[in-house]
Backbone as CSV, one residue per row, in Angstrom:
resi,resn,N_x,N_y,N_z,CA_x,CA_y,CA_z,C_x,C_y,C_z
1,UNK,0.581,-1.420,-0.030,-0.289,0.224,-0.224,1.011,1.535,0.259
2,UNK,2.007,1.099,0.942,2.631,2.231,0.701,3.094,2.919,-0.701
3,UNK,3.731,1.790,-0.832,4.554,1.592,-2.473,3.341,2.436,-3.306
4,UNK,1.894,1.936,-3.344,1.165,2.665,-4.190,0.609,4.098,-3.756
5,UNK,0.978,4.295,-2.758,0.981,5.911,-1.969,1.738,6.986,-2.145
6,UNK,2.682,5.869,-2.637,4.138,6.967,-2.513,3.874,7.312,-4.274
7,UNK,3.105,6.723,-5.258,2.773,7.500,-6.501,1.880,8.948,-6.510
8,UNK,1.482,8.971,-5.175,0.892,9.952,-5.384,1.653,11.499,-5.435
9,UNK,3.452,11.199,-4.386,3.682,12.347,-4.867,4.972,12.496,-5.768
10,UNK,4.871,11.467,-6.650,5.676,11.065,-7.706,5.635,12.485,-8.935
11,UNK,5.841,12.645,-9.654,5.938,13.676,-10.852,4.665,13.169,-11.565
12,UNK,3.541,14.198,-11.438,2.401,13.593,-12.231,1.456,13.704,-11.316
13,UNK,1.537,12.965,-10.294,0.591,12.730,-9.126,0.186,13.803,-8.490
14,UNK,-1.044,13.743,-7.493,-1.707,14.451,-7.140,-1.198,15.462,-5.729
15,UNK,-0.679,14.800,-5.503,0.405,15.359,-3.672,1.538,15.668,-4.067
16,UNK,2.093,15.850,-5.346,3.406,17.003,-5.233,3.679,17.919,-4.508
17,UNK,2.674,18.326,-4.037,3.196,19.522,-3.110,3.638,19.623,-1.933
18,UNK,3.454,18.054,-1.084,3.787,17.456,-0.167,5.062,17.052,-0.330
19,UNK,5.758,16.466,-1.236,7.230,16.101,-1.108,8.272,16.894,0.000
20,UNK,8.829,16.426,0.305,10.297,16.882,1.582,11.042,16.502,0.851
21,UNK,12.557,17.542,0.935,13.655,17.300,0.331,14.532,16.216,1.436
22,UNK,14.864,15.084,0.760,15.489,14.261,1.875,14.675,13.282,2.294
23,UNK,13.168,13.218,2.154,12.810,12.270,3.114,11.559,11.683,1.479
24,UNK,11.252,10.161,2.383,10.396,9.859,1.253,9.080,10.125,1.856
25,UNK,7.960,10.326,1.123,6.744,10.679,1.836,5.869,9.922,0.778
26,UNK,4.433,9.034,1.600,3.578,8.531,1.141,2.405,9.417,1.269
27,UNK,0.962,9.338,0.445,0.060,10.111,1.060,-1.077,9.885,0.022
28,UNK,-2.336,10.883,0.203,-3.231,10.508,-0.711,-4.009,11.824,-0.132
29,UNK,-4.201,12.296,-1.261,-5.066,13.516,-1.208,-6.867,12.882,-1.632
30,UNK,-7.414,14.522,-0.929,-9.111,14.197,-0.943,-9.568,15.381,-1.157
31,UNK,-10.855,15.179,-2.000,-11.558,16.326,-2.219,-12.858,15.735,-1.940
32,UNK,-13.574,16.363,-1.028,-15.287,15.942,-0.958,-16.159,17.265,-0.890
33,UNK,-17.268,16.815,-1.960,-18.147,17.980,-1.868,-18.828,17.585,-0.873
34,UNK,-19.736,18.822,-0.120,-20.164,18.710,1.179,-21.571,18.775,1.200
35,UNK,-22.474,17.980,2.129,-23.697,17.973,2.321,-24.521,18.744,2.554
36,UNK,-25.710,19.314,2.309,-26.548,20.542,2.753,-27.354,19.710,3.597
37,UNK,-28.333,21.000,4.180,-28.741,20.441,5.282,-30.341,19.711,4.560
38,UNK,-30.300,19.737,3.604,-31.538,18.858,2.884,-31.345,17.477,2.264
39,UNK,-29.729,17.304,2.346,-28.951,15.990,2.011,-28.716,16.068,0.695
40,UNK,-28.354,17.173,0.016,-27.764,16.989,-1.299,-26.625,17.543,-1.375
41,UNK,-25.971,17.550,-2.059,-24.831,18.039,-2.416,-24.485,19.649,-2.421
42,UNK,-24.142,20.344,-1.490,-24.244,21.965,-1.384,-22.983,22.484,-2.502
43,UNK,-23.685,23.203,-3.326,-23.115,24.057,-4.569,-21.498,24.868,-3.935
44,UNK,-20.541,24.005,-4.244,-19.294,25.000,-4.101,-18.528,24.589,-2.517
45,UNK,-19.362,24.057,-1.520,-18.820,23.762,-0.562,-17.940,22.172,-0.345
46,UNK,-16.985,22.264,-0.402,-15.868,21.218,0.244,-14.901,20.812,1.087
47,UNK,-14.293,19.708,1.246,-13.651,19.132,2.315,-12.141,18.881,1.586
48,UNK,-11.081,19.517,1.645,-10.156,19.060,0.881,-8.532,18.626,2.057
49,UNK,-8.660,17.486,2.035,-7.116,16.988,2.740,-6.489,16.077,1.980
50,UNK,-5.251,15.680,3.325,-4.179,15.397,2.756,-3.825,14.448,4.023
51,UNK,-3.479,13.223,3.933,-3.054,12.060,4.928,-1.785,11.502,4.239
52,UNK,-0.631,11.843,4.812,0.849,11.404,4.625,1.317,10.599,5.985
53,UNK,2.312,9.903,5.355,3.600,8.804,5.983,4.633,9.505,5.882
54,UNK,5.205,9.737,6.558,7.062,10.037,6.382,7.757,9.251,7.319
55,UNK,9.167,8.660,7.123,9.284,8.618,6.138,8.589,7.136,5.385
56,UNK,8.455,7.096,4.420,7.866,6.378,3.772,7.605,4.937,3.848
57,UNK,9.056,4.630,4.079,9.200,2.581,4.158,9.088,2.508,5.712
58,UNK,9.622,3.369,6.434,9.557,3.221,7.980,8.916,4.764,8.430
59,UNK,7.351,4.569,8.489,6.774,5.837,9.126,6.945,5.964,10.685
60,UNK,7.749,7.057,10.622,7.680,7.692,11.844,6.220,8.838,12.762
61,UNK,6.010,9.312,11.355,4.743,10.643,11.436,3.664,9.931,10.746
62,UNK,2.449,10.218,10.977,1.318,10.396,10.106,0.460,11.281,10.465
63,UNK,0.230,12.112,9.722,-0.337,13.855,9.916,-1.456,13.539,8.492
64,UNK,-2.096,14.252,9.201,-3.808,14.572,8.505,-4.207,15.996,8.433
65,UNK,-4.380,16.480,7.164,-4.857,17.455,7.034,-6.280,17.648,6.738
66,UNK,-7.031,18.610,7.303,-8.733,19.067,6.593,-8.546,19.979,6.514
67,UNK,-8.806,20.586,5.173,-9.271,21.944,5.325,-10.806,22.151,4.841
68,UNK,-11.742,22.749,6.233,-12.620,23.090,5.667,-13.393,23.965,4.819
69,UNK,-13.839,24.210,3.514,-14.284,25.016,2.532,-13.306,25.984,2.288
70,UNK,-12.546,25.494,1.810,-10.771,25.973,0.999,-11.364,27.199,0.515
71,UNK,-11.111,28.274,0.565,-11.375,29.467,-0.246,-11.006,29.624,-1.585
72,UNK,-9.932,29.398,-1.678,-8.817,29.558,-3.456,-9.081,28.358,-4.228
73,UNK,-8.814,27.304,-3.650,-8.866,25.669,-4.306,-9.441,25.009,-3.681
74,UNK,-9.974,23.865,-4.407,-10.419,23.292,-3.674,-10.271,21.427,-3.592
75,UNK,-8.763,21.431,-4.722,-8.413,19.705,-4.370,-7.339,19.860,-3.244
76,UNK,-7.451,18.757,-2.529,-6.675,19.003,-1.434,-5.366,18.424,-2.028
77,UNK,-4.990,18.199,-2.690,-4.032,18.574,-3.485,-2.640,19.767,-3.157
78,UNK,-3.711,20.715,-3.456,-3.327,21.959,-3.377,-3.164,23.083,-2.285
79,UNK,-4.629,22.426,-1.554,-4.171,22.966,-0.254,-4.049,22.580,0.965
80,UNK,-4.294,21.095,1.064,-3.828,20.568,2.209,-2.582,19.911,1.906
81,UNK,-1.971,19.384,0.974,-0.317,18.518,1.060,0.291,20.370,1.669
82,UNK,0.404,21.285,0.743,1.612,22.317,1.614,1.466,22.111,2.849
83,UNK,0.270,22.310,3.345,0.414,22.224,4.972,0.662,20.842,5.726
84,UNK,0.450,20.156,4.903,1.312,18.685,5.315,2.667,18.800,5.386
85,UNK,3.301,19.602,4.303,4.471,19.710,4.192,5.495,20.343,5.133
86,UNK,4.697,21.678,5.529,4.918,22.792,6.346,5.258,21.712,8.229
87,UNK,4.252,21.285,8.264,3.781,20.525,9.563,4.963,19.697,9.677
88,UNK,5.040,18.597,8.649,6.261,17.088,8.439,7.260,17.990,8.591
89,UNK,7.919,19.172,8.197,9.248,19.543,8.336,9.654,20.114,9.565
90,UNK,8.650,21.103,10.115,9.206,20.944,11.578,9.035,20.076,12.538
91,UNK,8.010,19.412,12.604,8.172,17.946,13.174,9.320,16.867,13.114
92,UNK,9.804,16.785,11.999,11.064,15.921,11.421,12.193,16.565,12.124
93,UNK,11.941,17.868,12.429,13.166,18.578,13.067,13.137,18.573,14.345
94,UNK,12.157,19.028,14.610,11.948,18.758,16.340,12.095,17.750,16.607
95,UNK,11.890,16.687,16.410,12.191,15.285,16.546,13.605,14.928,16.186
96,UNK,14.426,15.322,15.331,15.686,14.991,15.238,15.363,13.903,14.201
97,UNK,14.507,13.622,13.335,14.444,12.761,12.670,15.239,12.970,11.113
98,UNK,16.927,12.476,11.046,17.504,12.973,9.949,16.997,11.885,8.458
99,UNK,17.247,12.841,7.540,16.922,12.202,5.939,17.313,11.278,5.944
100,UNK,16.846,10.327,4.762,17.273,9.051,4.917,17.105,8.443,3.607
101,UNK,17.957,7.470,3.508,18.214,6.846,2.005,17.243,6.720,0.843
102,UNK,16.101,6.201,1.849,14.945,6.356,0.933,14.064,7.522,0.212
103,UNK,14.794,8.719,0.210,14.107,9.939,-0.075,13.501,9.863,-1.945
104,UNK,12.770,10.156,-1.930,11.922,10.275,-3.215,12.969,10.963,-4.155
105,UNK,12.659,10.861,-5.590,13.341,11.715,-6.498,13.029,13.051,-6.895
106,UNK,11.488,13.398,-6.517,10.831,14.544,-6.726,11.372,15.467,-5.126
107,UNK,12.295,15.866,-4.665,12.738,16.279,-3.962,11.731,16.973,-2.809
108,UNK,11.761,18.192,-3.850,10.956,19.565,-3.470,9.784,19.556,-4.389
109,UNK,8.630,20.140,-4.244,7.576,20.416,-4.959,7.717,21.538,-6.114
110,UNK,7.044,21.509,-6.696,7.407,22.991,-7.468,6.818,23.824,-6.951
111,UNK,7.562,25.459,-6.886,7.018,26.424,-6.346,7.417,26.359,-4.845
112,UNK,8.210,25.442,-4.420,8.701,25.201,-2.582,10.174,25.143,-3.053
113,UNK,11.203,25.117,-4.011,12.045,25.248,-3.883,13.162,25.785,-3.584
114,UNK,12.557,27.423,-3.225,13.429,27.895,-2.209,13.705,28.000,-0.822
115,UNK,12.301,27.102,-0.343,12.211,26.756,1.017,13.173,25.445,1.443
116,UNK,13.992,25.015,0.235,14.521,23.348,0.927,13.648,22.397,1.092
């Protein structure tokens, strides 16, 4: 399962914005349209999410980010994956978990290259 979920972070996957330099990540993006009080899909309201494990081969962290009714984009890979990335970076540093040999080829997502 982790092998399959690593594809989400790979080039062309929906969660590339969760990639971490020096660490392997596996995860799953989610985008769900919310239900209104009548029991039908509410137009334009979503829950966007990203659930990730890091390092992918020997997970030390499991992080779930859920954004309720995001304002700019609806997709979990766009709104929740970057938050996962930031939380994971800070937590890995805090816990002194060093980068590993199993780091993903896609080291850092597009747009986040300067942050490392």
